[in-house]
mmCIF file of the N, C-alpha and C atoms, coordinates in Angstrom:
data_MODEL
# 
_entry.id   MODEL 
# 
loop_
_atom_site.group_PDB 
_atom_site.id 
_atom_site.type_symbol 
_atom_site.label_atom_id 
_atom_site.label_alt_id 
_atom_site.label_comp_id 
_atom_site.label_asym_id 
_atom_site.label_entity_id 
_atom_site.label_seq_id 
_atom_site.pdbx_PDB_ins_code 
_atom_site.Cartn_x 
_atom_site.Cartn_y 
_atom_site.Cartn_z 
_atom_site.occupancy 
_atom_site.B_iso_or_equiv 
_atom_site.pdbx_formal_charge 
_atom_site.auth_seq_id 
_atom_site.auth_comp_id 
_atom_site.auth_asym_id 
_atom_site.auth_atom_id 
_atom_site.pdbx_PDB_model_num 
ATOM 1   N N  . MET A 1 1  ? 75.682 103.116 96.336  1.00 0.00 ? 1  MET A N  1 
ATOM 2   C CA . MET A 1 1  ? 75.888 101.849 95.665  1.00 0.00 ? 1  MET A CA 1 
ATOM 3   C C  . MET A 1 1  ? 75.072 101.868 94.378  1.00 0.00 ? 1  MET A C  1 
ATOM 4   N N  . SER A 1 2  ? 75.665 101.428 93.289  1.00 0.00 ? 2  SER A N  1 
ATOM 5   C CA . SER A 1 2  ? 74.976 101.448 92.013  1.00 0.00 ? 2  SER A CA 1 
ATOM 6   C C  . SER A 1 2  ? 73.939 100.331 91.954  1.00 0.00 ? 2  SER A C  1 
ATOM 7   N N  . ALA A 1 3  ? 72.978 100.492 91.041  1.00 0.00 ? 3  ALA A N  1 
ATOM 8   C CA . ALA A 1 3  ? 71.936 99.479  90.877  1.00 0.00 ? 3  ALA A CA 1 
ATOM 9   C C  . ALA A 1 3  ? 72.540 98.146  90.462  1.00 0.00 ? 3  ALA A C  1 
ATOM 10  N N  . THR A 1 4  ? 73.569 98.186  89.627  1.00 0.00 ? 4  THR A N  1 
ATOM 11  C CA . THR A 1 4  ? 74.215 96.954  89.181  1.00 0.00 ? 4  THR A CA 1 
ATOM 12  C C  . THR A 1 4  ? 74.842 96.214  90.343  1.00 0.00 ? 4  THR A C  1 
ATOM 13  N N  . MET A 1 5  ? 75.519 96.932  91.252  1.00 0.00 ? 5  MET A N  1 
ATOM 14  C CA . MET A 1 5  ? 76.122 96.278  92.410  1.00 0.00 ? 5  MET A CA 1 
ATOM 15  C C  . MET A 1 5  ? 75.061 95.681  93.312  1.00 0.00 ? 5  MET A C  1 
ATOM 16  N N  . THR A 1 6  ? 73.959 96.378  93.482  1.00 0.00 ? 6  THR A N  1 
ATOM 17  C CA . THR A 1 6  ? 72.878 95.875  94.329  1.00 0.00 ? 6  THR A CA 1 
ATOM 18  C C  . THR A 1 6  ? 72.299 94.601  93.736  1.00 0.00 ? 6  THR A C  1 
ATOM 19  N N  . GLU A 1 7  ? 72.106 94.566  92.424  1.00 0.00 ? 7  GLU A N  1 
ATOM 20  C CA . GLU A 1 7  ? 71.541 93.394  91.774  1.00 0.00 ? 7  GLU A CA 1 
ATOM 21  C C  . GLU A 1 7  ? 72.469 92.188  91.868  1.00 0.00 ? 7  GLU A C  1 
ATOM 22  N N  . ASN A 1 8  ? 73.762 92.421  91.894  1.00 0.00 ? 8  ASN A N  1 
ATOM 23  C CA . ASN A 1 8  ? 74.745 91.342  91.920  1.00 0.00 ? 8  ASN A CA 1 
ATOM 24  C C  . ASN A 1 8  ? 75.349 91.134  93.304  1.00 0.00 ? 8  ASN A C  1 
ATOM 25  N N  . ALA A 1 9  ? 74.657 91.547  94.352  1.00 0.00 ? 9  ALA A N  1 
ATOM 26  C CA . ALA A 1 9  ? 75.221 91.552  95.702  1.00 0.00 ? 9  ALA A CA 1 
ATOM 27  C C  . ALA A 1 9  ? 75.673 90.174  96.171  1.00 0.00 ? 9  ALA A C  1 
ATOM 28  N N  . ASP A 1 10 ? 75.035 89.112  95.723  1.00 0.00 ? 10 ASP A N  1 
ATOM 29  C CA . ASP A 1 10 ? 75.420 87.771  96.160  1.00 0.00 ? 10 ASP A CA 1 
ATOM 30  C C  . ASP A 1 10 ? 76.338 87.073  95.168  1.00 0.00 ? 10 ASP A C  1 
ATOM 31  N N  . ARG A 1 11 ? 76.821 87.806  94.197  1.00 0.00 ? 11 ARG A N  1 
ATOM 32  C CA . ARG A 1 11 ? 77.771 87.259  93.233  1.00 0.00 ? 11 ARG A CA 1 
ATOM 33  C C  . ARG A 1 11 ? 79.063 86.879  93.956  1.00 0.00 ? 11 ARG A C  1 
ATOM 34  N N  . LEU A 1 12 ? 79.637 85.760  93.587  1.00 0.00 ? 12 LEU A N  1 
ATOM 35  C CA . LEU A 1 12 ? 80.889 85.336  94.197  1.00 0.00 ? 12 LEU A CA 1 
ATOM 36  C C  . LEU A 1 12 ? 82.072 85.876  93.397  1.00 0.00 ? 12 LEU A C  1 
ATOM 37  N N  . LEU A 1 13 ? 83.021 86.459  94.115  1.00 0.00 ? 13 LEU A N  1 
ATOM 38  C CA . LEU A 1 13 ? 84.231 86.987  93.504  1.00 0.00 ? 13 LEU A CA 1 
ATOM 39  C C  . LEU A 1 13 ? 85.400 86.127  93.940  1.00 0.00 ? 13 LEU A C  1 
ATOM 40  N N  . ASN A 1 14 ? 86.359 85.909  93.049  1.00 0.00 ? 14 ASN A N  1 
ATOM 41  C CA . ASN A 1 14 ? 87.560 85.211  93.482  1.00 0.00 ? 14 ASN A CA 1 
ATOM 42  C C  . ASN A 1 14 ? 88.497 86.212  94.156  1.00 0.00 ? 14 ASN A C  1 
ATOM 43  N N  . THR A 1 15 ? 89.623 85.737  94.641  1.00 0.00 ? 15 THR A N  1 
ATOM 44  C CA . THR A 1 15 ? 90.537 86.606  95.383  1.00 0.00 ? 15 THR A CA 1 
ATOM 45  C C  . THR A 1 15 ? 91.061 87.746  94.517  1.00 0.00 ? 15 THR A C  1 
ATOM 46  N N  . ASP A 1 16 ? 91.403 87.451  93.266  1.00 0.00 ? 16 ASP A N  1 
ATOM 47  C CA . ASP A 1 16 ? 91.921 88.503  92.381  1.00 0.00 ? 16 ASP A CA 1 
ATOM 48  C C  . ASP A 1 16 ? 90.875 89.589  92.133  1.00 0.00 ? 16 ASP A C  1 
ATOM 49  N N  . GLU A 1 17 ? 89.628 89.186  91.901  1.00 0.00 ? 17 GLU A N  1 
ATOM 50  C CA . GLU A 1 17 ? 88.558 90.162  91.672  1.00 0.00 ? 17 GLU A CA 1 
ATOM 51  C C  . GLU A 1 17 ? 88.308 91.004  92.915  1.00 0.00 ? 17 GLU A C  1 
ATOM 52  N N  . THR A 1 18 ? 88.327 90.361  94.071  1.00 0.00 ? 18 THR A N  1 
ATOM 53  C CA . THR A 1 18 ? 88.110 91.087  95.328  1.00 0.00 ? 18 THR A CA 1 
ATOM 54  C C  . THR A 1 18 ? 89.239 92.064  95.585  1.00 0.00 ? 18 THR A C  1 
ATOM 55  N N  . ALA A 1 19 ? 90.464 91.617  95.380  1.00 0.00 ? 19 ALA A N  1 
ATOM 56  C CA . ALA A 1 19 ? 91.622 92.486  95.586  1.00 0.00 ? 19 ALA A CA 1 
ATOM 57  C C  . ALA A 1 19 ? 91.552 93.702  94.669  1.00 0.00 ? 19 ALA A C  1 
ATOM 58  N N  . ALA A 1 20 ? 91.176 93.503  93.431  1.00 0.00 ? 20 ALA A N  1 
ATOM 59  C CA . ALA A 1 20 ? 91.060 94.618  92.489  1.00 0.00 ? 20 ALA A CA 1 
ATOM 60  C C  . ALA A 1 20 ? 89.971 95.590  92.934  1.00 0.00 ? 20 ALA A C  1 
ATOM 61  N N  . LEU A 1 21 ? 88.864 95.053  93.433  1.00 0.00 ? 21 LEU A N  1 
ATOM 62  C CA . LEU A 1 21 ? 87.752 95.891  93.877  1.00 0.00 ? 21 LEU A CA 1 
ATOM 63  C C  . LEU A 1 21 ? 88.156 96.786  95.039  1.00 0.00 ? 21 LEU A C  1 
ATOM 64  N N  . VAL A 1 22 ? 88.897 96.243  95.994  1.00 0.00 ? 22 VAL A N  1 
ATOM 65  C CA . VAL A 1 22 ? 89.271 97.022  97.185  1.00 0.00 ? 22 VAL A CA 1 
ATOM 66  C C  . VAL A 1 22 ? 90.675 97.618  97.076  1.00 0.00 ? 22 VAL A C  1 
ATOM 67  N N  . ARG A 1 23 ? 91.288 97.439  95.912  1.00 0.00 ? 23 ARG A N  1 
ATOM 68  C CA . ARG A 1 23 ? 92.601 98.018  95.600  1.00 0.00 ? 23 ARG A CA 1 
ATOM 69  C C  . ARG A 1 23 ? 93.689 97.549  96.558  1.00 0.00 ? 23 ARG A C  1 
ATOM 70  N N  . LEU A 1 24 ? 93.715 96.238  96.760  1.00 0.00 ? 24 LEU A N  1 
ATOM 71  C CA . LEU A 1 24 ? 94.750 95.589  97.557  1.00 0.00 ? 24 LEU A CA 1 
ATOM 72  C C  . LEU A 1 24 ? 95.384 94.502  96.707  1.00 0.00 ? 24 LEU A C  1 
ATOM 73  N N  . LYS A 1 25 ? 96.519 94.000  97.157  1.00 0.00 ? 25 LYS A N  1 
ATOM 74  C CA . LYS A 1 25 ? 97.135 92.865  96.491  1.00 0.00 ? 25 LYS A CA 1 
ATOM 75  C C  . LYS A 1 25 ? 96.425 91.595  96.943  1.00 0.00 ? 25 LYS A C  1 
ATOM 76  N N  . PRO A 1 26 ? 96.273 90.614  96.045  1.00 0.00 ? 26 PRO A N  1 
ATOM 77  C CA . PRO A 1 26 ? 95.662 89.345  96.447  1.00 0.00 ? 26 PRO A CA 1 
ATOM 78  C C  . PRO A 1 26 ? 96.381 88.711  97.640  1.00 0.00 ? 26 PRO A C  1 
ATOM 79  N N  . GLN A 1 27 ? 97.694 88.910  97.725  1.00 0.00 ? 27 GLN A N  1 
ATOM 80  C CA . GLN A 1 27 ? 98.464 88.349  98.832  1.00 0.00 ? 27 GLN A CA 1 
ATOM 81  C C  . GLN A 1 27 ? 98.033 88.932  100.173 1.00 0.00 ? 27 GLN A C  1 
ATOM 82  N N  . THR A 1 28 ? 97.605 90.190  100.170 1.00 0.00 ? 28 THR A N  1 
ATOM 83  C CA . THR A 1 28 ? 97.140 90.809  101.416 1.00 0.00 ? 28 THR A CA 1 
ATOM 84  C C  . THR A 1 28 ? 95.911 90.077  101.938 1.00 0.00 ? 28 THR A C  1 
ATOM 85  N N  . LEU A 1 29 ? 94.979 89.784  101.050 1.00 0.00 ? 29 LEU A N  1 
ATOM 86  C CA . LEU A 1 29 ? 93.784 89.036  101.455 1.00 0.00 ? 29 LEU A CA 1 
ATOM 87  C C  . LEU A 1 29 ? 94.169 87.645  101.954 1.00 0.00 ? 29 LEU A C  1 
ATOM 88  N N  . ALA A 1 30 ? 95.120 87.013  101.291 1.00 0.00 ? 30 ALA A N  1 
ATOM 89  C CA . ALA A 1 30 ? 95.562 85.676  101.705 1.00 0.00 ? 30 ALA A CA 1 
ATOM 90  C C  . ALA A 1 30 ? 96.186 85.712  103.091 1.00 0.00 ? 30 ALA A C  1 
ATOM 91  N N  . VAL A 1 31 ? 96.985 86.722  103.375 1.00 0.00 ? 31 VAL A N  1 
ATOM 92  C CA . VAL A 1 31 ? 97.602 86.852  104.702 1.00 0.00 ? 31 VAL A CA 1 
ATOM 93  C C  . VAL A 1 31 ? 96.524 87.074  105.750 1.00 0.00 ? 31 VAL A C  1 
ATOM 94  N N  . TRP A 1 32 ? 95.573 87.950  105.466 1.00 0.00 ? 32 TRP A N  1 
ATOM 95  C CA . TRP A 1 32 ? 94.488 88.198  106.421 1.00 0.00 ? 32 TRP A CA 1 
ATOM 96  C C  . TRP A 1 32 ? 93.731 86.914  106.717 1.00 0.00 ? 32 TRP A C  1 
ATOM 97  N N  . ARG A 1 33 ? 93.475 86.111  105.663 1.00 0.00 ? 33 ARG A N  1 
ATOM 98  C CA . ARG A 1 33 ? 92.759 84.848  105.874 1.00 0.00 ? 33 ARG A CA 1 
ATOM 99  C C  . ARG A 1 33 ? 93.576 83.903  106.738 1.00 0.00 ? 33 ARG A C  1 
ATOM 100 N N  . SER A 1 34 ? 94.852 83.772  106.438 1.00 0.00 ? 34 SER A N  1 
ATOM 101 C CA . SER A 1 34 ? 95.666 82.785  107.159 1.00 0.00 ? 34 SER A CA 1 
ATOM 102 C C  . SER A 1 34 ? 95.901 83.184  108.613 1.00 0.00 ? 34 SER A C  1 
ATOM 103 N N  . HIS A 1 35 ? 95.917 84.478  108.882 1.00 0.00 ? 35 HIS A N  1 
ATOM 104 C CA . HIS A 1 35 ? 96.123 84.949  110.257 1.00 0.00 ? 35 HIS A CA 1 
ATOM 105 C C  . HIS A 1 35 ? 94.824 85.317  110.953 1.00 0.00 ? 35 HIS A C  1 
ATOM 106 N N  . LYS A 1 36 ? 93.705 85.105  110.232 1.00 0.00 ? 36 LYS A N  1 
ATOM 107 C CA . LYS A 1 36 ? 92.376 85.459  110.762 1.00 0.00 ? 36 LYS A CA 1 
ATOM 108 C C  . LYS A 1 36 ? 92.395 86.895  111.281 1.00 0.00 ? 36 LYS A C  1 
ATOM 109 N N  . ARG A 1 37 ? 92.935 87.774  110.450 1.00 0.00 ? 37 ARG A N  1 
ATOM 110 C CA . ARG A 1 37 ? 93.158 89.161  110.844 1.00 0.00 ? 37 ARG A CA 1 
ATOM 111 C C  . ARG A 1 37 ? 92.401 90.093  109.895 1.00 0.00 ? 37 ARG A C  1 
ATOM 112 N N  . GLY A 1 38 ? 91.200 90.465  110.278 1.00 0.00 ? 38 GLY A N  1 
ATOM 113 C CA . GLY A 1 38 ? 90.459 91.433  109.485 1.00 0.00 ? 38 GLY A CA 1 
ATOM 114 C C  . GLY A 1 38 ? 90.086 90.904  108.117 1.00 0.00 ? 38 GLY A C  1 
ATOM 115 N N  . GLY A 1 39 ? 89.720 91.820  107.269 1.00 0.00 ? 39 GLY A N  1 
ATOM 116 C CA . GLY A 1 39 ? 89.326 91.459  105.919 1.00 0.00 ? 39 GLY A CA 1 
ATOM 117 C C  . GLY A 1 39 ? 87.876 91.033  105.854 1.00 0.00 ? 39 GLY A C  1 
ATOM 118 N N  . PRO A 1 40 ? 87.360 91.001  104.644 1.00 0.00 ? 40 PRO A N  1 
ATOM 119 C CA . PRO A 1 40 ? 85.957 90.604  104.470 1.00 0.00 ? 40 PRO A CA 1 
ATOM 120 C C  . PRO A 1 40 ? 85.753 89.112  104.713 1.00 0.00 ? 40 PRO A C  1 
ATOM 121 N N  . ALA A 1 41 ? 84.532 88.758  105.070 1.00 0.00 ? 41 ALA A N  1 
ATOM 122 C CA . ALA A 1 41 ? 84.168 87.346  105.224 1.00 0.00 ? 41 ALA A CA 1 
ATOM 123 C C  . ALA A 1 41 ? 84.356 86.655  103.878 1.00 0.00 ? 41 ALA A C  1 
ATOM 124 N N  . TYR A 1 42 ? 84.677 85.377  103.925 1.00 0.00 ? 42 TYR A N  1 
ATOM 125 C CA . TYR A 1 42 ? 84.875 84.634  102.683 1.00 0.00 ? 42 TYR A CA 1 
ATOM 126 C C  . TYR A 1 42 ? 84.216 83.269  102.761 1.00 0.00 ? 42 TYR A C  1 
ATOM 127 N N  . VAL A 1 43 ? 84.077 82.651  101.599 1.00 0.00 ? 43 VAL A N  1 
ATOM 128 C CA . VAL A 1 43 ? 83.472 81.335  101.464 1.00 0.00 ? 43 VAL A CA 1 
ATOM 129 C C  . VAL A 1 43 ? 84.556 80.410  100.929 1.00 0.00 ? 43 VAL A C  1 
ATOM 130 N N  . LYS A 1 44 ? 84.712 79.257  101.555 1.00 0.00 ? 44 LYS A N  1 
ATOM 131 C CA . LYS A 1 44 ? 85.701 78.304  101.078 1.00 0.00 ? 44 LYS A CA 1 
ATOM 132 C C  . LYS A 1 44 ? 84.971 77.083  100.547 1.00 0.00 ? 44 LYS A C  1 
ATOM 133 N N  . VAL A 1 45 ? 85.243 76.745  99.282  1.00 0.00 ? 45 VAL A N  1 
ATOM 134 C CA . VAL A 1 45 ? 84.661 75.576  98.639  1.00 0.00 ? 45 VAL A CA 1 
ATOM 135 C C  . VAL A 1 45 ? 85.831 74.692  98.226  1.00 0.00 ? 45 VAL A C  1 
ATOM 136 N N  . GLY A 1 46 ? 86.054 73.648  98.989  1.00 0.00 ? 46 GLY A N  1 
ATOM 137 C CA . GLY A 1 46 ? 87.241 72.831  98.761  1.00 0.00 ? 46 GLY A CA 1 
ATOM 138 C C  . GLY A 1 46 ? 88.465 73.691  99.052  1.00 0.00 ? 46 GLY A C  1 
ATOM 139 N N  . SER A 1 47 ? 89.346 73.810  98.080  1.00 0.00 ? 47 SER A N  1 
ATOM 140 C CA . SER A 1 47 ? 90.528 74.647  98.257  1.00 0.00 ? 47 SER A CA 1 
ATOM 141 C C  . SER A 1 47 ? 90.341 76.041  97.668  1.00 0.00 ? 47 SER A C  1 
ATOM 142 N N  . LYS A 1 48 ? 89.192 76.297  97.085  1.00 0.00 ? 48 LYS A N  1 
ATOM 143 C CA . LYS A 1 48 ? 88.917 77.592  96.444  1.00 0.00 ? 48 LYS A CA 1 
ATOM 144 C C  . LYS A 1 48 ? 88.322 78.570  97.449  1.00 0.00 ? 48 LYS A C  1 
ATOM 145 N N  . VAL A 1 49 ? 88.699 79.848  97.306  1.00 0.00 ? 49 VAL A N  1 
ATOM 146 C CA . VAL A 1 49 ? 88.205 80.910  98.189  1.00 0.00 ? 49 VAL A CA 1 
ATOM 147 C C  . VAL A 1 49 ? 87.427 81.904  97.354  1.00 0.00 ? 49 VAL A C  1 
ATOM 148 N N  . PHE A 1 50 ? 86.255 82.258  97.837  1.00 0.00 ? 50 PHE A N  1 
ATOM 149 C CA . PHE A 1 50 ? 85.406 83.248  97.174  1.00 0.00 ? 50 PHE A CA 1 
ATOM 150 C C  . PHE A 1 50 ? 84.924 84.257  98.198  1.00 0.00 ? 50 PHE A C  1 
ATOM 151 N N  . TYR A 1 51 ? 84.558 85.422  97.702  1.00 0.00 ? 51 TYR A N  1 
ATOM 152 C CA . TYR A 1 51 ? 83.995 86.483  98.538  1.00 0.00 ? 51 TYR A CA 1 
ATOM 153 C C  . TYR A 1 51 ? 82.652 86.877  97.940  1.00 0.00 ? 51 TYR A C  1 
ATOM 154 N N  . LYS A 1 52 ? 81.611 86.940  98.781  1.00 0.00 ? 52 LYS A N  1 
ATOM 155 C CA . LYS A 1 52 ? 80.328 87.465  98.302  1.00 0.00 ? 52 LYS A CA 1 
ATOM 156 C C  . LYS A 1 52 ? 80.476 88.974  98.182  1.00 0.00 ? 52 LYS A C  1 
ATOM 157 N N  . LEU A 1 53 ? 80.037 89.517  97.070  1.00 0.00 ? 53 LEU A N  1 
ATOM 158 C CA . LEU A 1 53 ? 80.124 90.954  96.855  1.00 0.00 ? 53 LEU A CA 1 
ATOM 159 C C  . LEU A 1 53 ? 79.454 91.704  97.993  1.00 0.00 ? 53 LEU A C  1 
ATOM 160 N N  . SER A 1 54 ? 78.320 91.206  98.481  1.00 0.00 ? 54 SER A N  1 
ATOM 161 C CA . SER A 1 54 ? 77.610 91.876  99.577  1.00 0.00 ? 54 SER A CA 1 
ATOM 162 C C  . SER A 1 54 ? 78.469 91.928  100.836 1.00 0.00 ? 54 SER A C  1 
ATOM 163 N N  . ASP A 1 55 ? 79.224 90.854  101.119 1.00 0.00 ? 55 ASP A N  1 
ATOM 164 C CA . ASP A 1 55 ? 80.096 90.840  102.302 1.00 0.00 ? 55 ASP A CA 1 
ATOM 165 C C  . ASP A 1 55 ? 81.254 91.820  102.142 1.00 0.00 ? 55 ASP A C  1 
ATOM 166 N N  . VAL A 1 56 ? 81.788 91.915  100.932 1.00 0.00 ? 56 VAL A N  1 
ATOM 167 C CA . VAL A 1 56 ? 82.889 92.854  100.688 1.00 0.00 ? 56 VAL A CA 1 
ATOM 168 C C  . VAL A 1 56 ? 82.397 94.283  100.878 1.00 0.00 ? 56 VAL A C  1 
ATOM 169 N N  . LEU A 1 57 ? 81.213 94.577  100.362 1.00 0.00 ? 57 LEU A N  1 
ATOM 170 C CA . LEU A 1 57 ? 80.662 95.933  100.493 1.00 0.00 ? 57 LEU A CA 1 
ATOM 171 C C  . LEU A 1 57 ? 80.369 96.269  101.956 1.00 0.00 ? 57 LEU A C  1 
ATOM 172 N N  . LYS A 1 58 ? 79.838 95.291  102.720 1.00 0.00 ? 58 LYS A N  1 
ATOM 173 C CA . LYS A 1 58 ? 79.600 95.507  104.154 1.00 0.00 ? 58 LYS A CA 1 
ATOM 174 C C  . LYS A 1 58 ? 80.908 95.763  104.880 1.00 0.00 ? 58 LYS A C  1 
ATOM 175 N N  . TRP A 1 59 ? 81.938 94.967  104.558 1.00 0.00 ? 59 TRP A N  1 
ATOM 176 C CA . TRP A 1 59 ? 83.244 95.132  105.190 1.00 0.00 ? 59 TRP A CA 1 
ATOM 177 C C  . TRP A 1 59 ? 83.824 96.506  104.887 1.00 0.00 ? 59 TRP A C  1 
ATOM 178 N N  . LEU A 1 60 ? 83.682 96.951  103.645 1.00 0.00 ? 60 LEU A N  1 
ATOM 179 C CA . LEU A 1 60 ? 84.186 98.278  103.287 1.00 0.00 ? 60 LEU A CA 1 
ATOM 180 C C  . LEU A 1 60 ? 83.514 99.359  104.121 1.00 0.00 ? 60 LEU A C  1 
ATOM 181 N N  . GLU A 1 61 ? 82.226 99.209  104.377 1.00 0.00 ? 61 GLU A N  1 
ATOM 182 C CA . GLU A 1 61 ? 81.509 100.191 105.211 1.00 0.00 ? 61 GLU A CA 1 
ATOM 183 C C  . GLU A 1 61 ? 82.111 100.253 106.617 1.00 0.00 ? 61 GLU A C  1 
ATOM 184 N N  . THR A 1 62 ? 82.559 99.126  107.131 1.00 0.00 ? 62 THR A N  1 
ATOM 185 C CA . THR A 1 62 ? 83.130 99.116  108.481 1.00 0.00 ? 62 THR A CA 1 
ATOM 186 C C  . THR A 1 62 ? 84.528 99.724  108.523 1.00 0.00 ? 62 THR A C  1 
ATOM 187 N N  . GLN A 1 63 ? 85.111 99.952  107.361 1.00 0.00 ? 63 GLN A N  1 
ATOM 188 C CA . GLN A 1 63 ? 86.466 100.504 107.307 1.00 0.00 ? 63 GLN A CA 1 
ATOM 189 C C  . GLN A 1 63 ? 86.467 102.030 107.277 1.00 0.00 ? 63 GLN A C  1 
ATOM 190 N N  . THR A 1 64 ? 85.307 102.635 107.274 1.00 0.00 ? 64 THR A N  1 
ATOM 191 C CA . THR A 1 64 ? 85.204 104.092 107.250 1.00 0.00 ? 64 THR A CA 1 
ATOM 192 C C  . THR A 1 64 ? 85.714 104.657 108.570 1.00 0.00 ? 64 THR A C  1 
ATOM 193 N N  . VAL A 1 65 ? 86.598 105.618 108.462 1.00 0.00 ? 65 VAL A N  1 
ATOM 194 C CA . VAL A 1 65 ? 87.154 106.275 109.642 1.00 0.00 ? 65 VAL A CA 1 
ATOM 195 C C  . VAL A 1 65 ? 86.643 107.706 109.653 1.00 0.00 ? 65 VAL A C  1 
ATOM 196 N N  . ALA A 1 66 ? 85.933 108.057 110.711 1.00 0.00 ? 66 ALA A N  1 
ATOM 197 C CA . ALA A 1 66 ? 85.392 109.416 110.835 1.00 0.00 ? 66 ALA A CA 1 
ATOM 198 C C  . ALA A 1 66 ? 86.497 110.335 111.303 1.00 0.00 ? 66 ALA A C  1 
ATOM 199 N N  . THR A 1 67 ? 86.607 111.481 110.650 1.00 0.00 ? 67 THR A N  1 
ATOM 200 C CA . THR A 1 67 ? 87.590 112.459 111.097 1.00 0.00 ? 67 THR A CA 1 
ATOM 201 C C  . THR A 1 67 ? 86.969 113.282 112.219 1.00 0.00 ? 67 THR A C  1 
ATOM 202 N N  . GLY A 1 68 ? 87.794 113.887 113.038 1.00 0.00 ? 68 GLY A N  1 
ATOM 203 C CA . GLY A 1 68 ? 87.283 114.690 114.148 1.00 0.00 ? 68 GLY A CA 1 
ATOM 204 C C  . GLY A 1 68 ? 86.505 115.891 113.654 1.00 0.00 ? 68 GLY A C  1 
ATOM 205 N N  . GLU A 1 69 ? 85.537 116.294 114.431 1.00 0.00 ? 69 GLU A N  1 
ATOM 206 C CA . GLU A 1 69 ? 84.762 117.482 114.089 1.00 0.00 ? 69 GLU A CA 1 
ATOM 207 C C  . GLU A 1 69 ? 85.635 118.701 114.320 1.00 0.00 ? 69 GLU A C  1 
ATOM 208 N N  . ALA A 1 70 ? 85.323 119.751 113.601 1.00 0.00 ? 70 ALA A N  1 
ATOM 209 C CA . ALA A 1 70 ? 86.085 120.995 113.758 1.00 0.00 ? 70 ALA A CA 1 
ATOM 210 C C  . ALA A 1 70 ? 85.949 121.488 115.192 1.00 0.00 ? 70 ALA A C  1 
ATOM 211 N N  . VAL A 1 71 ? 87.056 121.897 115.758 1.00 0.00 ? 71 VAL A N  1 
ATOM 212 C CA . VAL A 1 71 ? 87.076 122.406 117.134 1.00 0.00 ? 71 VAL A CA 1 
ATOM 213 C C  . VAL A 1 71 ? 86.809 123.901 117.107 1.00 0.00 ? 71 VAL A C  1 
ATOM 214 N N  . GLU A 1 72 ? 85.811 124.305 117.861 1.00 0.00 ? 72 GLU A N  1 
ATOM 215 C CA . GLU A 1 72 ? 85.495 125.748 117.921 1.00 0.00 ? 72 GLU A CA 1 
ATOM 216 C C  . GLU A 1 72 ? 86.325 126.395 119.005 1.00 0.00 ? 72 GLU A C  1 
ATOM 217 N N  . ASN A 1 73 ? 86.838 127.564 118.707 1.00 0.00 ? 73 ASN A N  1 
ATOM 218 C CA . ASN A 1 73 ? 87.635 128.317 119.694 1.00 0.00 ? 73 ASN A CA 1 
ATOM 219 C C  . ASN A 1 73 ? 86.775 129.233 120.493 1.00 0.00 ? 73 ASN A C  1 
# 
């Protein structure tokens, strides 16, 4: 993680910014929110939705899939 990201970890991102960061469509995040299906934690202020950068980065860490270790013959 870069120093800039660490310094701005509690910065609030809107849906478009979050989608761009994780390379998804904003609609994907909206569907996940409405179906309570995965995705990073979010903050709702009135009708507005925001994502804390720190929560998005934590969520990305949980999305890591380990590949199997090499099988020895």
